[in-house]
C-alpha positions, 0 to 999 in steps of 0.5 A: 473402098475399092479403087476404080479399075485402071484404063487398060486393054490387052496391049497396055495399062495406064496408071494415074492418067490424070496425075498433073506432073510433067513426067510421063513414065513408060515401061515397055517390058512390064509383063511376061503375060502371053495373051490367050489368043497367042497361046503357048509360046512353047517355053517353060514356066522357068523361062517365062519368069526370066529376063527374056520374057520381061524386065524383072522389077521394072513395073514396080519401079515405074509405078512407084516412080509415077506416084513419087513424081505425080506422073502418069505411067503407061505399061505394056501388058504383053511379053516382049517375046510376043512382040517387042514394043521397044523396037522399030516396026521393021527391026529384025528382032521385033519378034525374037526366035532365040534369046539368051540361050532359049529358043522360043518355039512358037516364034521359030516359024512366025510368018509376016502375017503373024507379025502383022497381027501381033503389031495390030493387036499389041504393038500399035495400041501400046504406042498409040496410047503413049502418043495420046497421053503426050498429046493430052499433056501438051494440050494441058500446057505441060511439056512431057518428060519421058522416062522409060524404065527397064531392067537388065540381068547381072550376066548375059550369055555367060559373059562376065558379071556386069558391074553397073547398078544403073545405066542411063541410055540416050541418043542425041538429046542429053537434056535429061541423060547428061545431068542425071548421069552426073547426079547418080555418079555423085550418089555414094557407091553407085556404078553408073553406065553411060550408054551401058550396058546397052547403047541408046542409039536404037533407031525406031525404039520407044524413045526415038518414036516419042522423044527424038521424033517429037523433040521431047526431053527423054531418057531410058533408065536401066536398073540391074534386076537383082537390085529391084527384084522385090517390091520393097527394093523397087520402092527404094530405087524409085525414091532414089531416082525421084530424088535425082530426077525431080530437080532436072525436069524444069531445067530440061524443059527450058533448054530445048531439043539438043542437036549435038553429037549422037553419042558421047561414047 
């Protein structure tokens, strides 16, 4: 039997909107798709298959984690090079012109009107979908626990190899991040970054907009992309994450919003 199509438009896709679990899984950089109305960004197919265009493997992990936690999953349907939904609306890197050694030709001469058009077509509908899902879950009596799935490249800009298998990013609320770091560090053989390879202190990013601003438990999870580059590997990592995350969700809901220091590092 053919399953019903997933709710989606050019900006987003929702997988399992009616799942009853308290987690809400987000994947900001799920796709390297460039919508037809944007046209060719001027990059080669090889560049569009790189991490500069999307987070390799993250969508597969997000979908599998959604199934494991009975959680809805919201995924972007446009490349981060079209516009980056994990940035504040006024961030200078909202539309990237140069990324990890590759110039993005079509973005070099992008105008404020171009950016506003991309925001209206892709950025805003994606974030509106998240906000709507959160409101729906709260109305149903569930505190949404936001889990944002990303991946990072083993090496960036010719720097030394990154040692982490997984990084947990957070800002001022460690209700999920703190215990998750502790659990993952107890998982044999894992090298776990605490606000590494990036800092979770990015004002206006997705976790700030929907987690910090609304007082909801949230965490951003970065997986090294060579560990999740196949569907089987992504499924394995989703199961591993579900094992560690599931016990933390009811505890995080009871603790209430954190108001501590913005960063432990």
